VEXPAMAR-684244 format. One record per atom (N, C-alpha, C): residue in one letter; chain; residue number from 1; x, y, z; atom name. Coordinates in Angstrom, 3 decimals. Layout:
REC  residuo  cadena  num         X         Y         Z  atomo
REC        A       A  NUM         X         Y         Z     CA
...
***
This chain:
REC  residuo  cadena  num         X         Y         Z  atomo
REC        M       A    1    19.746    -7.071     4.543      N
REC        M       A    1    19.182    -8.023     5.090     CA
REC        M       A    1    18.821    -8.645     3.337      C
REC        G       A    2    19.433   -10.362     3.689      N
REC        G       A    2    18.120   -10.798     1.967     CA
REC        G       A    2    16.989   -11.043     3.004      C
REC        D       A    3    15.813   -11.552     3.572      N
REC        D       A    3    14.759   -12.676     3.514     CA
REC        D       A    3    14.047   -11.916     2.459      C
REC        G       A    4    13.750   -10.811     2.094      N
REC        G       A    4    12.401   -10.837     0.856     CA
REC        G       A    4    11.524    -9.709     1.383      C
REC        F       A    5    12.023    -9.463     2.760      N
REC        F       A    5    11.400    -8.376     2.966     CA
REC        F       A    5    11.904    -7.002     4.033      C
REC        A       A    6    10.684    -5.959     2.695      N
REC        A       A    6    11.497    -4.420     3.052     CA
REC        A       A    6    11.836    -4.114     4.748      C
REC        Q       A    7    12.790    -3.162     4.957      N
REC        Q       A    7    12.916    -2.459     5.905     CA
REC        Q       A    7    12.410    -2.139     6.395      C
REC        G       A    8    12.019    -1.260     7.722      N
REC        G       A    8    10.462    -0.708     8.360     CA
REC        G       A    8    11.522     0.452     8.266      C
REC        P       A    9    10.319     1.924     8.400      N
REC        P       A    9    10.654     2.977     8.883     CA
REC        P       A    9    12.693     3.466     8.969      C
REC        T       A   10    13.590     3.744     8.155      N
REC        T       A   10    14.215     5.167     8.363     CA
REC        T       A   10    14.299     5.247     9.790      C
REC        R       A   11    13.318     6.333    10.141      N
REC        R       A   11    13.111     6.888    11.595     CA
REC        R       A   11    12.291     6.872    11.956      C
REC        G       A   12    11.653     7.500    13.131      N
REC        G       A   12    10.673     7.312    14.050     CA
REC        G       A   12    10.291     5.714    15.302      C
REC        S       A   13     9.322     5.144    15.451      N
REC        S       A   13     9.503     3.981    15.478     CA
REC        S       A   13     7.382     3.741    15.975      C
REC        W       A   14     7.413     2.360    15.610      N
REC        W       A   14     6.863     1.785    15.350     CA
REC        W       A   14     5.018     2.353    15.807      C
REC        D       A   15     4.886     3.281    17.108      N
REC        D       A   15     4.308     3.410    17.572     CA
REC        D       A   15     3.812     4.827    17.882      C
REC        C       A   16     4.644     5.522    16.589      N
REC        C       A   16     3.593     7.058    16.376     CA
REC        C       A   16     3.152     6.591    15.562      C
REC        Y       A   17     2.952     6.019    14.860      N
REC        Y       A   17     1.357     5.731    13.777     CA
REC        Y       A   17    -0.155     6.438    14.313      C
REC        D       A   18    -0.324     7.383    13.833      N
REC        D       A   18    -1.341     8.484    14.425     CA
REC        D       A   18    -2.138     8.587    13.307      C
REC        S       A   19    -3.026     8.178    12.130      N
REC        S       A   19    -3.139     8.169    11.105     CA
REC        S       A   19    -4.610     8.305    11.325      C
REC        T       A   20    -4.624     9.964    10.650      N
REC        T       A   20    -5.708     9.757    10.425     CA
REC        T       A   20    -6.895     9.357     8.618      C
REC        V       A   21    -7.885     8.876     8.848      N
REC        V       A   21    -8.249     8.380     6.747     CA
REC        V       A   21    -8.761     9.542     6.620      C
REC        C       A   22    -8.697    10.099     5.525      N
REC        C       A   22    -9.916    11.308     5.323     CA
REC        C       A   22   -10.378    10.891     4.282      C
REC        S       A   23   -11.556     9.604     4.642      N
REC        S       A   23   -12.973     9.485     3.710     CA
REC        S       A   23   -13.691     8.529     4.353      C
REC        I       A   24   -14.132     9.348     5.098      N
REC        I       A   24   -15.237     9.935     6.141     CA
REC        I       A   24   -16.508     8.947     5.180      C
REC        E       A   25   -17.115     8.730     4.180      N
REC        E       A   25   -18.347     8.048     3.476     CA
REC        E       A   25   -18.071     6.171     3.347      C
REC        G       A   26   -16.718     5.877     3.014      N
REC        G       A   26   -16.320     4.608     2.888     CA
REC        G       A   26   -16.430     4.343     1.460      C
REC        G       A   27   -16.756     5.519     0.614      N
REC        G       A   27   -16.106     5.167    -0.782     CA
REC        G       A   27   -15.044     4.787    -1.091      C
REC        A       A   28   -13.949     5.324    -0.736      N
REC        A       A   28   -12.466     5.171    -1.520     CA
REC        A       A   28   -11.752     3.325    -0.377      C
REC        L       A   29   -12.877     3.733     0.585      N
REC        L       A   29   -12.606     2.513     1.078     CA
REC        L       A   29   -13.026     0.802     0.126      C
REC        R       A   30   -14.034     1.445    -0.562      N
REC        R       A   30   -14.905     0.381    -0.273     CA
REC        R       A   30   -13.636     0.543    -2.596      C
REC        R       A   31   -13.568     1.671    -2.947      N
REC        R       A   31   -12.974     1.902    -4.447     CA
REC        R       A   31   -11.232     0.677    -4.404      C
REC        V       A   32   -10.725     0.782    -3.050      N
REC        V       A   32    -9.319     0.104    -3.246     CA
REC        V       A   32    -9.412    -1.470    -2.654      C
REC        A       A   33   -11.174    -1.694    -1.654      N
REC        A       A   33   -11.843    -3.264    -1.941     CA
REC        A       A   33   -11.809    -4.035    -3.215      C
REC        E       A   34   -12.395    -2.646    -3.504      N
REC        E       A   34   -12.644    -4.098    -5.380     CA
REC        E       A   34   -11.262    -4.132    -6.472      C
REC        A       A   35   -10.527    -3.099    -5.456      N
REC        A       A   35    -9.359    -3.492    -6.542     CA
REC        A       A   35    -8.121    -3.954    -6.025      C
REC        I       A   36    -8.636    -4.481    -4.764      N
REC        I       A   36    -8.289    -5.891    -4.424     CA
REC        I       A   36    -8.362    -6.794    -4.388      C
REC        D       A   37   -10.189    -6.636    -4.633      N
REC        D       A   37   -10.067    -7.956    -4.943     CA
REC        D       A   37   -10.516    -8.600    -6.886      C
REC        R       A   38    -9.511    -7.391    -8.093      N
REC        R       A   38   -10.111    -7.716    -9.326     CA
REC        R       A   38    -8.367    -8.143    -9.083      C
REC        L       A   39    -7.293    -7.764    -7.949      N
REC        L       A   39    -5.864    -8.156    -8.313     CA
REC        L       A   39    -6.561    -9.884    -7.726      C
REC        E       A   40    -7.064   -10.302    -7.016      N
REC        E       A   40    -6.782   -11.997    -6.158     CA
REC        E       A   40    -7.128   -12.328    -7.490      C
REC        A       A   41    -8.924   -11.679    -8.051      N
REC        A       A   41    -8.848   -12.288    -9.454     CA
REC        A       A   41    -8.278   -13.222   -10.939      C
REC        D       A   42    -7.424   -11.769   -10.931      N
REC        D       A   42    -6.536   -11.846   -11.983     CA
REC        D       A   42    -5.388   -12.507   -11.967      C
REC        R       A   43    -5.537   -12.440   -10.404      N
REC        R       A   43    -3.645   -12.865   -10.334     CA
REC        R       A   43    -3.103   -13.998   -11.536      C
REC        Q       A   44    -3.986   -14.701   -11.878      N
REC        Q       A   44    -3.124   -15.897   -12.257     CA
REC        Q       A   44    -2.514   -16.183   -13.755      C
REC        N       A   45    -3.105   -15.243   -14.244      N
REC        N       A   45    -3.568   -15.184   -16.227     CA
REC        N       A   45    -3.433   -13.297   -15.793      C
REC        T       A   46    -2.078   -12.499   -14.910      N
REC        T       A   46    -0.877   -12.021   -15.557     CA
REC        T       A   46     0.066   -11.199   -15.095      C
REC        D       A   47     0.673   -10.983   -15.723      N
REC        D       A   47     2.466   -11.089   -15.801     CA
REC        D       A   47     2.428    -9.688   -14.196      C
REC        A       A   48     4.101    -9.990   -14.241      N
REC        A       A   48     4.103    -9.305   -13.625     CA
REC        A       A   48     4.707    -7.609   -13.038      C
REC        V       A   49     4.954    -7.210   -14.154      N
REC        V       A   49     4.935    -5.819   -14.874     CA
REC        V       A   49     3.798    -5.369   -13.937      C
REC        D       A   50     2.450    -6.251   -15.224      N
REC        D       A   50     1.158    -5.726   -14.109     CA
REC        D       A   50     0.674    -6.073   -13.669      C
REC        L       A   51     1.017    -6.862   -12.678      N
REC        L       A   51     0.761    -6.934   -10.899     CA
REC        L       A   51     1.391    -6.132   -10.174      C
REC        E       A   52     2.700    -5.670   -10.569      N
REC        E       A   52     2.878    -4.740   -10.094     CA
REC        E       A   52     2.397    -2.854   -10.109      C
REC        A       A   53     2.692    -2.455   -11.642      N
REC        A       A   53     1.645    -1.978   -11.726     CA
REC        A       A   53     0.479    -1.214   -10.864      C
REC        R       A   54     0.025    -2.636   -10.816      N
REC        R       A   54    -1.582    -2.522   -10.102     CA
REC        R       A   54    -0.974    -2.865    -8.377      C
REC        I       A   55    -0.460    -3.197    -7.751      N
REC        I       A   55    -0.067    -3.091    -6.874     CA
REC        I       A   55    -0.090    -0.907    -6.840      C
REC        A       A   56     1.067    -0.512    -7.672      N
REC        A       A   56     0.909     0.437    -6.729     CA
REC        A       A   56    -0.006     1.308    -7.314      C
REC        A       A   57    -1.234     0.947    -8.232      N
REC        A       A   57    -1.887     2.322    -8.258     CA
REC        A       A   57    -2.901     1.538    -6.915      C
REC        I       A   58    -2.437     0.260    -5.961      N
REC        I       A   58    -3.490     0.001    -4.859     CA
REC        I       A   58    -2.916     1.318    -4.082      C
REC        W       A   59    -1.459     0.956    -3.420      N
REC        W       A   59    -1.545     1.662    -3.119     CA
REC        W       A   59    -1.473     4.174    -2.377      C
REC        S       A   60    -1.406     3.807    -3.516      N
REC        S       A   60    -1.924     5.078    -4.765     CA
REC        S       A   60    -3.188     5.692    -4.175      C
REC        M       A   61    -3.843     4.865    -4.245      N
REC        M       A   61    -5.336     4.991    -3.566     CA
REC        M       A   61    -5.754     4.846    -1.865      C
REC        V       A   62    -4.604     4.253    -1.307      N
REC        V       A   62    -4.191     4.000     0.043     CA
REC        V       A   62    -4.039     5.101     0.938      C
REC        S       A   63    -2.667     5.640    -0.240      N
REC        S       A   63    -2.091     7.433     0.557     CA
REC        S       A   63    -2.730     8.139     0.227      C
REC        E       A   64    -4.179     7.848    -0.849      N
REC        E       A   64    -4.797     9.397    -1.114     CA
REC        E       A   64    -6.277     9.241     0.030      C
REC        I       A   65    -6.210     8.228     1.241      N
REC        I       A   65    -6.939     7.876     1.696     CA
REC        I       A   65    -5.906     7.972     2.652      C
REC        D       A   66    -5.212     7.773     3.811      N
REC        D       A   66    -4.303     8.122     5.090     CA
REC        D       A   66    -3.219     8.621     4.002      C
REC        P       A   67    -2.713    10.281     4.913      N
REC        P       A   67    -1.405    10.772     4.403     CA
REC        P       A   67     0.069    10.249     5.149      C
REC        E       A   68    -0.801     9.913     6.585      N
REC        E       A   68     0.475     9.783     6.903     CA
REC        E       A   68     0.871     8.415     7.426      C
REC        L       A   69     0.245     7.230     6.500      N
REC        L       A   69     0.597     6.385     6.522     CA
REC        L       A   69     1.238     5.891     5.236      C
REC        A       A   70     0.839     6.624     4.228      N
REC        A       A   70     1.353     7.062     3.102     CA
REC        A       A   70     3.548     7.908     3.035      C
REC        R       A   71     3.073     8.445     4.508      N
REC        R       A   71     4.656     9.438     4.771     CA
REC        R       A   71     5.397     8.661     5.811      C
REC        L       A   72     4.855     7.247     6.619      N
REC        L       A   72     5.570     6.363     7.194     CA
REC        L       A   72     6.180     5.796     6.042      C
REC        A       A   73     5.352     4.798     5.174      N
REC        A       A   73     5.673     3.889     4.350     CA
REC        A       A   73     6.956     4.466     3.174      C
REC        S       A   74     6.908     5.924     3.179      N
REC        S       A   74     8.204     5.949     2.415     CA
REC        S       A   74     9.159     6.473     2.685      C
REC        G       A   75     9.267     5.464     3.639      N
REC        G       A   75    10.411     5.211     5.348     CA
REC        G       A   75    11.975     3.820     4.902      C
REC        Y       A   76    10.293     2.861     4.413      N
REC        Y       A   76    10.781     1.669     3.858     CA
REC        Y       A   76    11.591     2.269     3.198      C
REC        T       A   77    12.812     1.150     2.942      N
REC        T       A   77    13.514     0.607     1.777     CA
REC        T       A   77    13.493    -1.307     0.707      C
REC        K       A   78    14.177    -0.129    -0.190      N
REC        K       A   78    13.124    -2.083    -1.109     CA
REC        K       A   78    14.007    -2.634    -0.950      C
REC        P       A   79    13.282    -4.313    -0.517      N
REC        P       A   79    14.492    -5.389     0.154     CA
REC        P       A   79    15.692    -5.962    -1.405      C
REC        G       A   80    17.073    -5.923    -1.115      N
REC        G       A   80    18.001    -6.524    -1.926     CA
REC        G       A   80    18.786    -5.750    -1.864      C
***
């Protein structure tokens, strides 16, 4: 598919997502939100390589918070 969107998981169904978030106190969620806010503030003055690295770092933070989401995301394929 050349539509620029990642394809869905290769197995499982959309209704099977049963997340168990590991952070109860919200500190990890706050750090993710702050990283997203910094990324948005800096995106006009940041090159594509840095943006890609920062987005990957944010996804890593999210994966630590929600291992089930990380497992599901690993089933997606890169567009192109």
